[in-house]
All heavy atoms as an XYZ file, in Angstrom:
1009
protein
N     162.765    119.580    134.590
C     164.022    119.795    134.201
C     164.299    121.158    133.556
O     165.033    121.234    132.523
C     164.429    118.673    133.169
C     164.581    117.335    133.777
S     165.026    116.104    132.719
C     166.800    116.375    132.655
N     163.708    122.124    134.046
C     163.908    123.486    133.539
C     164.877    124.280    134.388
O     164.602    125.341    134.921
C     162.560    124.204    133.415
C     162.204    124.440    132.000
O     163.127    124.287    131.137
N     160.995    124.955    131.769
N     166.020    123.789    134.621
C     166.979    124.358    135.501
C     167.874    125.285    134.673
O     168.084    125.182    133.428
C     167.818    123.305    136.174
O     168.587    122.633    135.278
N     168.637    126.176    135.286
C     169.676    127.001    134.658
C     170.722    126.154    133.875
O     171.160    126.528    132.810
C     170.272    127.836    135.635
C     169.321    127.806    136.787
C     168.524    126.474    136.706
N     171.078    125.005    134.300
C     171.985    124.098    133.655
C     171.495    123.589    132.405
O     172.195    123.524    131.447
C     172.451    122.985    134.644
C     173.230    123.386    135.850
C     172.351    123.858    137.003
O     171.173    123.392    137.065
O     172.818    124.608    137.749
N     170.187    123.375    132.333
C     169.648    122.838    131.181
C     169.633    123.897    130.030
O     169.758    123.585    128.828
C     168.104    122.456    131.483
C     167.324    121.879    130.368
S     167.961    120.284    129.951
C     166.832    119.794    128.699
N     169.543    125.110    130.372
C     169.538    126.190    129.386
C     170.861    126.251    128.673
O     171.013    126.786    127.518
C     169.321    127.543    129.963
N     171.941    125.821    129.291
C     173.272    125.907    128.787
C     173.628    124.693    127.844
O     174.597    124.707    127.111
C     174.350    126.078    129.842
C     174.172    127.352    130.618
C     175.204    127.370    131.691
C     175.003    128.655    132.539
N     175.832    128.777    133.661
N     172.816    123.659    127.862
C     173.054    122.446    127.099
C     172.638    122.733    125.572
O     171.815    123.591    125.363
C     172.271    121.306    127.744
O     170.907    121.548    127.547
C     172.771    121.012    129.090
N     173.182    121.825    124.694
C     172.864    121.998    123.220
C     171.359    121.947    122.965
O     170.825    122.602    122.161
C     173.567    120.884    122.555
C     174.574    120.500    123.524
C     174.134    120.800    124.890
N     170.545    121.185    123.716
C     169.052    121.065    123.517
C     168.328    122.161    124.216
O     167.190    122.351    124.041
N     168.954    122.864    125.110
C     168.277    123.896    125.955
C     168.065    125.237    125.132
O     168.362    125.248    123.959
N     167.559    126.232    125.857
C     167.381    127.444    125.148
C     168.626    128.131    124.815
O     169.697    127.882    125.412
C     166.418    128.352    126.035
O     167.194    128.586    127.263
N     168.645    129.019    123.907
C     169.814    129.787    123.428
C     170.264    130.804    124.363
O     169.532    131.149    125.325
C     169.603    130.191    121.953
O     168.579    131.215    121.956
N     171.130    131.519    123.915
C     171.781    132.750    124.695
C     170.740    133.818    124.837
O     169.821    133.920    123.946
C     173.033    133.201    124.100
N     170.818    134.766    125.775
C     169.893    135.800    125.877
C     169.970    136.674    124.677
O     170.971    136.953    124.117
C     170.347    136.615    127.157
C     171.312    135.653    127.788
C     171.796    134.622    126.846
N     168.836    137.101    124.168
C     168.817    138.035    123.033
C     168.442    137.200    121.752
O     168.177    137.753    120.680
N     168.650    135.887    121.785
C     168.386    135.124    120.565
C     167.171    134.272    120.847
O     166.988    133.776    121.967
C     169.616    134.206    120.285
C     170.825    134.915    119.766
C     171.821    133.948    119.390
C     173.130    134.750    118.843
N     174.121    133.818    118.318
N     166.316    134.100    119.829
C     165.058    133.305    119.900
C     165.249    131.877    119.300
O     165.946    131.780    118.281
C     163.944    134.082    119.284
C     163.717    135.414    119.861
C     162.644    136.110    119.069
O     161.860    135.513    118.211
O     162.378    137.336    119.388
N     164.706    130.947    119.950
C     164.728    129.530    119.370
C     163.729    129.498    118.209
O     162.607    130.114    118.302
C     164.361    128.544    120.341
C     165.553    128.184    121.238
O     166.599    128.464    120.938
N     165.322    127.539    122.326
N     163.998    128.813    117.241
C     163.116    128.581    116.078
C     162.946    127.181    115.835
O     163.955    126.442    115.715
C     163.636    129.373    114.781
C     162.703    129.096    113.603
C     163.842    130.782    115.065
N     161.703    126.779    115.763
C     161.433    125.328    115.624
C     160.410    125.204    114.470
O     159.346    125.803    114.599
C     161.019    124.616    116.828
N     160.659    124.478    113.397
C     159.675    124.189    112.348
C     159.222    125.633    111.717
O     158.128    125.724    111.311
C     158.408    123.478    112.833
C     158.703    122.082    113.219
O     159.695    121.515    112.586
N     157.959    121.495    114.154
N     160.184    126.478    111.721
C     159.854    127.747    110.992
C     159.069    128.779    111.853
O     158.687    129.825    111.422
N     158.853    128.428    113.132
C     158.153    129.307    114.053
C     159.036    129.755    115.257
O     159.878    128.896    115.672
C     156.899    128.662    114.583
C     155.868    128.240    113.534
N     155.137    129.225    112.897
C     155.612    127.005    112.991
C     154.368    128.562    112.032
N     154.628    127.317    112.049
N     158.858    130.917    115.658
C     159.655    131.431    116.936
C     159.100    130.734    118.066
O     157.927    130.259    118.204
C     159.567    132.907    116.967
C     160.275    133.659    115.927
C     160.061    135.152    116.089
C     160.741    135.883    114.949
N     160.420    137.293    114.946
N     159.909    130.650    119.137
C     159.490    129.935    120.408
C     158.251    130.728    120.918
O     158.246    131.949    121.068
C     160.618    129.952    121.331
C     160.358    129.285    122.657
C     161.528    129.257    123.497
O     162.613    129.674    123.166
O     161.330    128.890    124.763
N     157.291    129.957    121.282
C     156.072    130.710    121.796
C     155.026    131.097    120.806
O     153.947    131.185    121.068
N     155.409    131.093    119.512
C     154.514    131.511    118.462
C     153.507    130.393    118.114
O     152.341    130.729    117.933
C     155.304    131.792    117.180
C     154.517    132.357    115.957
C     155.356    132.732    114.851
O     156.437    133.303    115.062
O     154.945    132.208    113.727
N     153.918    129.110    118.257
C     153.006    128.088    118.007
C     151.944    128.016    119.000
O     150.771    127.772    118.703
C     153.785    126.706    117.853
C     152.761    125.557    117.678
C     154.738    126.757    116.652
N     152.313    128.249    120.328
C     151.422    128.093    121.447
C     150.394    129.260    121.375
O     149.337    129.045    121.750
N     150.836    130.549    120.837
C     149.865    131.628    120.803
C     148.844    131.435    119.676
O     147.874    132.024    119.626
C     150.746    132.960    120.584
C     151.460    133.172    121.937
O     151.177    132.768    122.904
N     152.577    133.989    121.714
N     149.287    130.633    118.664
C     148.355    130.527    117.447
C     147.462    129.381    117.756
O     147.828    128.279    118.001
C     149.332    130.259    116.268
C     148.502    130.356    114.987
O     147.315    130.554    114.937
N     149.219    130.419    113.848
N     146.139    129.734    117.744
C     145.135    128.779    118.011
C     144.753    127.821    116.846
O     144.019    126.853    117.033
C     143.828    129.422    118.458
C     144.084    130.189    119.834
O     144.809    129.712    120.562
N     143.391    131.252    120.023
N     145.432    128.122    115.636
C     145.118    127.323    114.418
C     145.920    125.983    114.610
O     147.103    126.027    114.531
C     145.447    128.046    113.215
C     144.946    127.436    111.952
O     144.526    126.243    112.027
N     145.122    128.009    110.791
N     145.258    124.936    114.644
C     146.002    123.597    114.678
C     146.643    123.191    113.473
O     147.570    122.401    113.439
C     144.874    122.591    115.154
C     143.637    123.125    114.680
C     143.730    124.645    114.663
N     146.324    123.957    112.399
C     146.919    123.628    110.985
C     147.940    124.673    110.595
O     148.292    124.827    109.441
C     145.811    123.514    109.924
C     144.869    122.474    110.252
C     143.500    122.904    110.760
C     145.154    121.092    110.062
C     142.566    121.875    110.949
C     144.150    120.209    110.309
C     142.954    120.469    110.747
N     148.523    125.406    111.598
C     149.434    126.475    111.290
C     150.744    125.983    110.583
O     151.207    126.689    109.759
C     149.796    127.172    112.653
N     151.127    124.760    110.924
C     152.271    124.244    110.298
C     152.083    123.817    108.799
O     152.938    123.668    108.055
C     152.727    122.956    111.016
C     153.390    123.255    112.279
O     153.845    124.347    112.497
O     153.503    122.275    113.170
N     150.766    123.738    108.437
C     150.455    123.380    107.031
C     149.968    124.449    106.156
O     149.470    124.243    105.119
C     149.421    122.245    107.129
C     149.938    121.048    107.922
C     149.478    120.826    109.184
C     150.834    120.144    107.289
C     150.003    119.721    109.918
C     151.280    119.070    108.077
C     150.904    118.853    109.353
O     151.379    117.760    110.077
N     149.959    125.783    106.712
C     149.386    126.929    106.030
C     150.225    127.127    104.790
O     149.685    127.852    103.872
C     149.350    128.056    106.900
C     148.251    127.975    108.030
S     146.658    127.611    107.479
C     146.250    129.122    106.684
N     151.481    126.803    104.773
C     152.276    127.014    103.444
C     151.690    126.314    102.243
O     151.861    126.735    101.121
C     153.697    126.600    103.682
C     153.834    125.118    103.930
C     153.816    124.437    105.143
C     154.076    124.136    102.863
N     153.924    123.044    104.905
C     154.094    122.886    103.616
C     154.148    124.120    101.592
C     154.291    121.692    102.865
C     154.402    122.967    100.909
C     154.453    121.750    101.532
N     150.925    125.255    102.532
C     150.269    124.559    101.496
C     149.124    125.262    100.770
O     148.614    124.927     99.649
C     149.799    123.181    101.902
C     150.792    122.142    102.416
S     150.040    120.587    102.872
C     151.520    119.786    103.250
N     148.647    126.320    101.434
C     147.612    127.105    100.915
C     147.849    127.697     99.654
O     147.084    127.657     98.696
C     147.141    128.318    101.948
C     146.100    128.996    101.523
C     145.780    130.138    102.580
O     146.580    130.358    103.362
O     144.663    130.777    102.319
N     149.138    128.108     99.454
C     149.540    128.727     98.154
C     150.462    127.799     97.260
O     151.214    128.268     96.476
C     150.238    130.096     98.415
C     149.344    131.004     99.136
O     148.147    131.055     98.934
N     149.993    131.805    100.086
N     150.311    126.533     97.564
C     151.156    125.501     96.857
C     150.944    125.640     95.357
O     151.935    125.558     94.678
C     150.924    124.127     97.353
C     151.912    123.142     96.844
C     151.589    121.691     97.374
O     150.542    121.502     98.086
O     152.396    120.792     97.153
N     149.685    125.749     94.829
C     149.478    125.628     93.471
C     150.112    126.897     92.752
O     150.666    126.862     91.702
C     147.947    125.711     93.166
C     147.374    124.365     93.494
C     145.788    124.353     93.341
O     145.303    125.357     92.746
O     145.268    123.439     93.680
N     150.069    128.056     93.469
C     150.599    129.344     92.901
C     152.179    129.090     92.862
O     152.876    129.560     91.953
C     150.235    130.557     93.748
C     148.873    130.831     93.646
O     148.098    130.490     92.621
O     148.291    131.549     94.631
N     152.695    128.600     93.976
C     154.154    128.302     94.039
C     154.568    127.339     92.881
O     155.613    127.622     92.129
C     154.617    127.766     95.358
C     156.007    127.481     95.389
C     156.961    128.445     95.572
C     156.435    126.129     95.302
C     158.326    128.108     95.670
C     157.807    125.814     95.413
C     158.626    126.900     95.572
O     159.992    126.501     95.712
N     153.839    126.241     92.675
C     154.126    125.315     91.631
C     154.114    125.878     90.283
O     154.955    125.665     89.524
C     153.233    124.107     91.714
C     153.582    123.191     92.989
O     154.643    123.373     93.485
N     152.642    122.366     93.380
N     153.040    126.822     89.999
C     152.906    127.379     88.773
C     154.128    128.426     88.527
O     154.656    128.394     87.426
C     151.663    128.165     88.664
C     151.197    128.710     87.319
C     149.883    129.442     87.252
N     148.882    128.906     88.104
C     148.344    129.452     89.197
N     148.949    130.732     89.560
N     147.454    128.893     89.858
N     154.526    129.092     89.579
C     155.587    130.040     89.335
C     156.851    129.261     89.075
O     157.678    129.644     88.255
C     155.755    130.874     90.666
C     156.992    131.879     90.631
C     157.087    132.559     91.947
O     156.407    132.338     92.907
N     158.115    133.447     91.962
N     157.123    128.179     89.784
C     158.372    127.417     89.525
C     158.382    126.723     88.132
O     159.377    126.782     87.448
C     158.474    126.276     90.581
C     159.610    125.272     90.260
C     158.680    126.885     91.955
N     157.104    126.335     87.724
C     157.024    125.720     86.357
C     157.352    126.713     85.323
O     157.973    126.531     84.361
C     155.651    125.120     86.196
C     155.448    124.420     84.849
C     154.154    123.777     84.789
O     153.412    123.615     85.762
O     153.768    123.331     83.574
N     156.802    128.059     85.539
C     157.011    129.076     84.602
C     158.556    129.417     84.496
O     159.148    129.713     83.441
C     156.260    130.434     85.020
C     154.754    130.293     84.716
C     154.017    131.499     85.162
O     154.661    132.398     85.761
O     152.772    131.400     85.085
N     159.247    129.418     85.651
C     160.622    129.747     85.699
C     161.398    128.653     84.987
O     162.341    128.969     84.216
C     161.086    129.908     87.132
C     160.616    131.119     87.865
C     160.983    131.180     89.281
O     161.693    130.325     89.780
O     160.558    132.175     89.952
N     161.021    127.469     85.195
C     161.679    126.317     84.458
C     161.502    126.383     82.942
O     162.437    126.150     82.188
C     161.188    124.952     85.031
C     161.669    124.646     86.446
C     161.001    123.360     86.901
C     163.193    124.515     86.524
N     160.236    126.724     82.510
C     159.974    126.850     81.117
C     160.734    127.960     80.540
O     161.217    127.891     79.376
C     158.472    126.967     80.829
C     157.594    125.753     81.178
C     156.067    126.071     81.125
C     157.912    124.659     80.153
N     160.874    129.069     81.298
C     161.578    130.224     80.737
C     163.027    129.897     80.585
O     163.669    130.296     79.602
C     161.430    131.459     81.736
C     162.087    132.677     81.308
C     161.866    133.803     82.190
O     161.065    133.777     83.170
O     162.533    134.817     81.963
N     163.573    129.162     81.637
C     165.000    128.839     81.590
C     165.201    127.841     80.375
O     166.157    128.077     79.642
C     165.416    128.146     82.822
C     166.854    127.698     82.941
C     167.217    127.047     84.212
O     166.300    126.851     85.006
N     168.512    126.858     84.406
N     164.401    126.949     80.146
C     164.446    126.021     79.010
C     164.363    126.856     77.659
O     165.107    126.507     76.705
C     163.343    124.949     79.001
C     163.367    123.934     77.950
C     162.219    123.003     78.008
O     161.642    122.740     79.110
O     161.860    122.459     76.956
N     163.418    127.774     77.580
C     163.319    128.546     76.441
C     164.584    129.405     76.134
O     165.051    129.393     75.033
C     162.144    129.560     76.577
C     162.001    130.472     75.464
C     161.547    130.117     74.190
C     162.354    131.797     75.540
C     161.404    130.969     73.110
C     162.175    132.757     74.585
C     161.738    132.288     73.283
N     165.196    129.877     77.185
C     166.362    130.727     76.997
C     167.567    129.826     76.504
O     168.390    130.197     75.653
C     166.821    131.430     78.226
C     165.962    132.603     78.722
C     166.239    133.128     80.089
C     166.002    133.734     77.658
N     167.617    128.572     77.103
C     168.668    127.611     76.721
C     168.525    127.235     75.169
O     169.526    127.159     74.469
C     168.650    126.425     77.516
C     169.163    126.633     78.985
C     169.055    125.480     79.837
O     168.589    124.409     79.440
O     169.391    125.649     81.096
N     167.284    127.110     74.711
C     167.034    126.652     73.349
C     167.435    127.886     72.398
O     168.083    127.661     71.453
C     165.626    126.299     73.158
C     165.261    124.873     73.434
C     163.861    124.531     73.115
N     162.917    125.259     73.989
C     161.764    125.543     73.705
N     161.206    125.290     72.616
N     161.033    126.276     74.548
N     167.059    129.074     72.790
C     167.365    130.270     72.067
C     168.950    130.413     71.910
O     169.484    130.792     70.873
C     166.774    131.475     72.660
S     165.025    131.629     72.460
N     169.615    130.270     72.983
C     171.059    130.423     73.027
C     171.674    129.304     72.106
O     172.550    129.638     71.439
C     171.537    130.278     74.500
C     173.001    130.547     74.697
C     173.497    131.838     74.482
C     173.850    129.496     74.959
C     174.833    132.031     74.614
C     175.235    129.808     74.978
C     175.681    131.052     74.922
N     171.195    128.090     72.196
C     171.654    127.029     71.391
C     171.429    127.312     69.842
O     172.335    127.165     69.055
C     171.008    125.682     71.766
C     171.635    124.584     71.100
C     173.133    124.243     71.469
O     173.442    124.574     72.595
N     174.008    123.904     70.539
N     170.253    127.791     69.494
C     169.932    128.187     68.086
C     170.888    129.329     67.687
O     171.310    129.355     66.579
C     168.516    128.583     67.998
C     167.517    127.556     68.088
C     166.076    128.006     67.930
O     165.832    129.130     67.568
O     165.215    127.157     68.394
N     171.117    130.247     68.591
C     172.065    131.353     68.220
C     173.422    130.922     68.004
O     174.025    131.300     66.982
C     172.037    132.404     69.407
C     172.955    133.626     69.131
S     173.009    134.681     70.532
C     174.112    133.678     71.615
N     173.830    129.929     68.765
C     175.170    129.355     68.522
C     175.231    128.586     67.190
O     176.263    128.607     66.418
C     175.634    128.447     69.603
C     175.912    129.118     70.951
C     176.236    128.025     72.079
C     177.136    129.999     70.761
N     174.198    127.933     66.790
C     174.091    127.137     65.639
C     174.186    128.111     64.400
O     174.733    127.854     63.358
C     172.924    126.223     65.598
C     172.944    125.049     66.514
C     171.752    124.228     66.605
O     170.837    124.588     65.967
O     171.709    123.274     67.424
N     173.358    129.170     64.558
C     173.349    130.207     63.424
C     174.676    130.778     63.284
O     175.169    130.960     62.182
C     172.359    131.210     63.752
C     170.887    130.763     63.618
C     169.882    131.906     63.883
O     170.333    133.008     64.195
O     168.639    131.536     63.922
N     175.434    131.014     64.359
C     176.807    131.615     64.297
C     177.673    130.669     63.633
O     178.547    131.176     62.871
C     177.154    132.039     65.664
C     178.442    132.830     65.842
C     178.755    133.273     67.139
O     178.159    134.255     67.686
O     179.661    132.637     67.784
N     177.594    129.410     63.922
C     178.505    128.437     63.349
C     178.230    128.384     61.860
O     179.181    128.191     61.027
C     178.247    127.051     63.960
C     178.878    126.900     65.298
O     179.739    127.791     65.694
O     178.574    125.976     66.015
N     177.049    128.614     61.399
C     176.696    128.494     59.911
C     177.183    129.724     59.223
O     177.655    129.690     58.084
C     175.129    128.482     59.704
C     174.612    126.979     60.186
C     173.059    127.061     60.107
O     172.500    127.956     59.831
N     172.519    125.882     60.370
N     177.257    130.889     59.894
C     177.746    132.158     59.319
C     179.244    132.167     59.184
O     179.758    132.844     58.270
C     177.333    133.304     60.190
C     175.778    133.537     60.077
O     175.121    132.996     59.228
O     175.237    134.297     60.924
N     179.955    131.534     60.078
C     181.370    131.566     59.901
C     181.946    130.603     58.938
O     181.435    129.461     58.696
C     182.086    131.152     61.260
C     182.019    132.192     62.244
C     180.932    132.367     63.115
C     182.847    133.290     62.467
N     181.066    133.480     63.940
C     182.339    134.062     63.552
C     183.994    133.684     61.854
C     182.969    135.164     64.024
C     184.631    134.871     62.365
C     184.076    135.622     63.391
N     182.904    131.048     58.117
C     183.513    130.111     57.012
C     184.697    129.447     57.644
O     185.690    129.985     58.039
C     183.955    131.016     55.862
C     184.664    130.263     54.807
C     183.966    129.389     53.991
C     186.153    130.386     54.697
C     184.740    128.773     53.048
C     186.732    129.677     53.682
C     186.021    128.756     52.915
N     184.559    128.120     57.630
C     185.622    127.326     58.207
C     186.072    126.351     56.942
O     185.269    125.494     56.555
C     185.076    126.454     59.356
C     184.590    127.373     60.525
C     186.117    125.504     59.852
C     183.848    126.677     61.565
N     187.185    126.616     56.427
C     187.625    125.812     55.313
C     187.494    124.323     55.442
O     187.145    123.563     54.546
C     189.160    126.221     55.017
C     189.087    127.690     55.644
C     188.197    127.579     56.819
N     188.006    123.773     56.550
C     187.985    122.336     56.734
C     186.569    121.813     56.612
O     186.444    120.682     56.268
C     188.618    121.990     58.059
N     185.649    122.517     57.061
C     184.192    122.104     56.989
C     183.477    122.451     55.794
O     182.727    121.683     55.255
C     183.557    122.669     58.285
C     182.077    122.238     58.452
C     181.347    123.009     59.451
N     181.231    124.351     58.921
C     180.676    125.385     59.678
N     180.472    125.192     60.932
N     180.547    126.613     59.098
N     183.703    123.622     55.301
C     182.964    124.221     54.296
C     183.379    123.981     52.783
O     182.675    124.161     51.954
C     182.722    125.723     54.508
C     182.018    126.104     55.828
O     181.215    125.187     56.229
O     182.223    127.121     56.290
N     184.718    123.703     52.655
C     185.127    123.394     51.393
C     185.057    121.957     50.991
O     185.164    121.040     51.812
C     186.641    123.891     51.261
C     186.933    125.381     51.378
C     188.336    125.624     51.263
C     186.228    126.092     50.225
N     184.857    121.687     49.761
C     184.899    120.351     49.255
C     186.244    119.750     49.335
O     187.228    120.422     49.415
C     184.423    120.285     47.725
N     186.469    118.393     49.387
C     187.747    117.770     49.655
C     188.749    118.134     48.470
O     189.967    118.353     48.833
C     187.470    116.221     49.662
C     185.969    116.192     49.845
C     185.354    117.456     49.388
N     188.322    118.216     47.250
C     189.345    118.544     46.182
C     189.800    120.033     46.258
O     190.983    120.288     45.739
N     189.074    120.903     46.846
C     189.504    122.244     46.995
C     190.673    122.439     47.816
O     191.484    123.275     47.562
C     188.251    123.169     47.498
C     188.648    124.557     47.655
C     187.056    123.101     46.496
N     190.866    121.601     48.749
C     192.054    121.681     49.627
C     193.290    121.407     48.889
O     194.323    122.120     49.102
N     193.296    120.511     47.992
C     194.430    120.180     47.200
C     194.747    121.347     46.241
O     195.913    121.689     46.150
C     194.178    118.952     46.310
C     194.103    117.714     47.097
C     193.602    116.518     46.334
O     193.233    116.626     45.168
N     193.623    115.272     46.871
N     193.638    121.996     45.639
C     193.949    123.241     44.799
C     194.593    124.282     45.495
O     195.404    125.038     45.093
C     192.580    123.544     44.020
C     192.088    122.381     43.153
C     192.725    124.879     43.352
C     190.782    122.700     42.533
N     193.997    124.477     46.799
C     194.411    125.549     47.643
C     196.013    125.259     47.911
O     196.808    126.293     47.932
C     193.712    125.631     48.918
C     193.976    126.782     49.737
C     193.067    126.922     50.911
O     192.311    125.987     51.252
N     193.006    128.102     51.530
N     196.386    124.080     48.196
C     197.880    123.788     48.441
C     198.524    124.027     47.151
O     199.709    124.574     47.257
C     197.936    122.338     48.895
C     197.446    122.038     50.320
C     197.449    120.635     50.683
O     197.842    119.750     49.755
N     197.250    120.268     51.872
N     198.065    123.743     46.039
C     198.923    123.933     44.807
C     199.083    125.516     44.562
O     200.043    125.967     44.163
C     198.159    123.401     43.641
C     198.259    121.823     43.599
C     197.385    121.232     42.491
O     196.636    121.951     41.744
N     197.408    119.874     42.358
N     197.991    126.315     44.837
C     198.062    127.798     44.732
C     199.063    128.400     45.669
O     199.682    129.276     45.400
C     196.610    128.402     44.842
C     195.588    128.088     43.766
C     194.260    128.740     44.106
C     196.145    128.817     42.491
N     199.047    127.813     46.873
C     200.017    128.297     47.816
C     201.514    128.079     47.418
O     202.372    128.817     47.667
C     199.804    127.638     49.242
C     198.653    128.175     49.911
O     197.997    129.205     49.500
N     197.984    127.344     50.823
N     201.686    127.001     46.598
C     203.035    126.606     46.125
C     203.474    127.605     44.996
O     204.617    127.665     44.593
N     202.506    128.296     44.258
C     202.838    129.187     43.132
C     203.552    130.474     43.641
O     203.245    130.888     44.755
C     201.609    129.507     42.401
C     200.934    128.340     41.662
C     199.770    128.831     41.043
C     201.932    127.663     40.666
N     204.485    130.967     42.800
C     205.065    132.203     43.182
C     205.329    132.967     41.886
O     205.284    132.513     40.870
C     206.352    131.984     43.940
O     207.218    131.354     43.048
N     205.429    134.353     42.020
C     205.682    135.212     40.897
C     207.077    135.661     41.111
O     207.470    136.222     42.092
C     204.590    136.342     40.915
C     204.889    137.279     39.702
C     203.187    135.808     40.780
N     207.800    135.604     39.945
C     209.201    136.085     39.974
C     209.383    137.220     38.904
O     208.836    136.945     37.762
C     210.180    135.090     39.951
O     210.139    134.389     38.727
N     210.178    138.204     39.080
C     210.468    139.248     38.099
C     211.732    138.789     37.319
O     212.125    139.512     36.395
C     210.637    140.501     38.673
C     209.358    141.085     39.226
O     208.277    140.782     38.729
N     209.321    141.855     40.207
N     212.433    137.782     37.639
C     213.668    137.410     37.008
C     213.516    137.033     35.462
O     214.377    137.383     34.623
N     212.375    136.598     35.006
C     212.185    136.227     33.647
C     211.224    137.159     32.975
O     210.671    136.888     31.960
C     211.549    134.778     33.592
C     212.511    133.747     34.137
O     213.702    133.917     34.062
N     211.955    132.610     34.586
N     211.057    138.375     33.523
C     210.152    139.339     32.844
C     210.503    139.752     31.551
O     209.672    139.872     30.626
C     210.057    140.594     33.846
N     211.878    139.973     31.224
C     212.182    140.352     29.897
C     211.899    139.224     28.824
O     211.455    139.459     27.793
C     213.694    140.714     29.865
C     213.925    141.972     30.785
O     213.028    142.772     30.806
O     215.046    142.187     31.185
N     212.332    138.063     29.274
C     212.050    136.821     28.334
C     210.551    136.603     28.113
O     210.171    136.371     27.027
C     212.723    135.638     28.962
C     212.668    134.517     28.063
C     213.186    133.171     28.756
O     214.241    133.376     29.580
O     212.758    132.091     28.469
N     209.827    136.782     29.154
C     208.395    136.676     29.082
C     207.849    137.749     28.148
O     206.945    137.442     27.399
C     207.674    136.789     30.438
C     206.176    136.515     30.568
C     205.850    135.136     30.114
C     205.689    136.804     31.919
N     208.227    139.021     28.150
C     207.793    140.026     27.259
C     208.196    139.746     25.904
O     207.400    140.102     24.938
C     208.414    141.420     27.782
N     209.356    139.213     25.657
C     209.817    138.813     24.148
C     208.914    137.756     23.588
O     208.555    137.838     22.415
C     211.245    138.428     24.258
C     212.126    139.570     24.149
C     213.663    139.137     23.863
N     214.290    139.299     25.218
C     214.898    138.393     25.871
N     215.097    137.145     25.262
N     215.450    138.582     26.998
N     208.542    136.794     24.456
C     207.631    135.702     23.920
C     206.269    136.037     23.855
O     205.451    135.377     23.172
C     207.833    134.477     24.828
C     209.249    133.857     24.747
C     209.236    132.660     25.661
C     210.579    132.045     25.579
N     210.689    130.796     26.486
N     205.861    137.158     24.404
C     204.433    137.679     24.542
C     203.814    137.927     23.185
O     204.554    138.520     22.270
C     204.274    138.751     25.396
O     202.971    139.222     25.448
N     202.642    137.664     22.976
C     201.904    138.010     21.640
C     201.074    139.239     21.798
O     200.362    139.664     21.040
C     201.066    136.857     21.117
O     200.045    136.562     22.146
N     201.189    139.875     22.991
C     200.488    141.162     23.303
C     201.139    142.345     22.549
O     202.381    142.300     22.321
C     200.460    141.379     24.747
C     199.714    140.430     25.572
C     199.706    140.686     27.037
C     198.185    140.319     25.116
N     200.350    143.321     22.243
C     200.950    144.534     21.523
C     201.515    145.468     22.525
O     200.791    146.042     23.359
C     199.796    145.240     20.782
C     200.268    146.435     19.984
O     201.450    146.820     20.034
N     199.310    147.075     19.271
N     202.807    145.664     22.517
C     203.401    146.579     23.539
C     203.186    148.025     23.261
O     203.254    148.856     24.212
C     204.952    146.409     23.331
C     205.018    145.783     22.116
C     203.856    145.030     21.654
N     202.563    148.311     22.103
C     202.236    149.748     21.728
C     200.694    150.055     22.113
O     200.271    151.193     21.922
C     202.480    150.016     20.231
C     203.842    149.792     19.922
C     204.864    150.665     20.508
O     204.643    151.848     20.758
O     206.048    150.137     20.904
N     199.956    149.131     22.617
C     198.552    149.303     22.879
C     198.396    150.249     24.074
O     199.276    150.323     24.882
C     197.925    147.997     23.169
N     197.297    150.951     23.980
C     196.923    151.808     25.137
C     196.600    151.079     26.377
O     196.138    149.956     26.330
C     195.676    152.767     24.796
C     195.986    153.754     23.609
C     194.714    154.531     23.415
C     195.050    155.573     22.296
N     193.817    156.508     22.105
N     196.802    151.670     27.458
C     196.543    151.002     28.761
C     194.958    151.002     28.883
O     194.218    151.946     28.661
C     197.074    151.839     29.908
C     196.981    151.186     31.226
C     197.595    151.920     32.371
O     198.425    152.822     32.009
O     197.272    151.606     33.537
N     194.421    149.872     29.375
C     193.049    149.740     29.600
C     192.607    150.401     30.898
O     193.216    150.233     31.920
C     192.610    148.241     29.614
C     191.294    147.977     29.956
C     190.206    148.191     29.022
C     190.873    147.510     31.201
C     188.822    147.990     29.339
C     189.575    147.373     31.609
C     188.522    147.590     30.663
N     191.585    151.250     30.714
C     190.990    151.901     31.889
C     189.539    151.657     31.810
O     188.834    151.875     30.885
C     191.297    153.465     31.819
C     190.565    154.124     33.029
C     192.659    153.767     31.690
N     189.019    150.920     32.878
C     187.569    150.538     32.898
C     186.652    151.717     32.796
O     186.892    152.810     33.455
C     187.460    149.888     34.337
C     188.807    149.573     34.730
C     189.688    150.518     34.125
N     185.574    151.648     32.069
C     184.618    152.659     31.745
C     184.980    153.722     30.859
O     184.198    154.596     30.475
N     186.128    153.675     30.306
C     186.701    154.778     29.286
C     186.408    154.075     27.857
O     186.841    152.954     27.610
C     188.127    155.111     29.646
C     188.664    156.145     28.613
S     190.341    156.540     29.226
C     190.444    158.083     28.403
N     185.806    154.823     27.055
C     185.623    154.364     25.624
C     186.788    154.908     24.778
O     187.156    156.005     24.803
C     184.247    154.899     25.148
C     183.105    154.306     25.851
C     181.823    154.769     25.233
C     180.590    154.158     26.042
N     179.319    154.462     25.543
N     187.272    153.999     23.845
C     188.337    154.371     23.037
C     187.813    154.492     21.663
O     187.080    153.828     21.009
C     189.469    153.197     23.024
C     190.024    153.108     24.386
C     189.599    152.085     25.306
C     191.045    153.886     24.784
C     190.193    151.966     26.493
C     191.595    153.853     26.061
C     191.198    152.836     26.858
O     191.816    152.715     28.044
């Protein structure tokens, strides 16, 4: 059944210029190779391949752990009030936000003050 019609069918040989590949070997390559174990030669380096894959997996796992530790350290470094402040501090912060300073009562505040209006202005580091 090696007729020209057979070559055009899906199971037949491919178009001119293209080689058939079966089990990782080119057409005719298996017949030329006298080693009956040629299909199993990939197993010769299986241990090296397994070791290489295992090293890659361990390296990937190590990188993931390092990345996770880096993210955890970054979270610890950032100040997040909802997480880092005690519950009572939030109430104090709200009260402080409600406070305001106004200049409307400045004269009345100065009259009631017990501070000396004639005192020298304080300058840090200067001795009087």
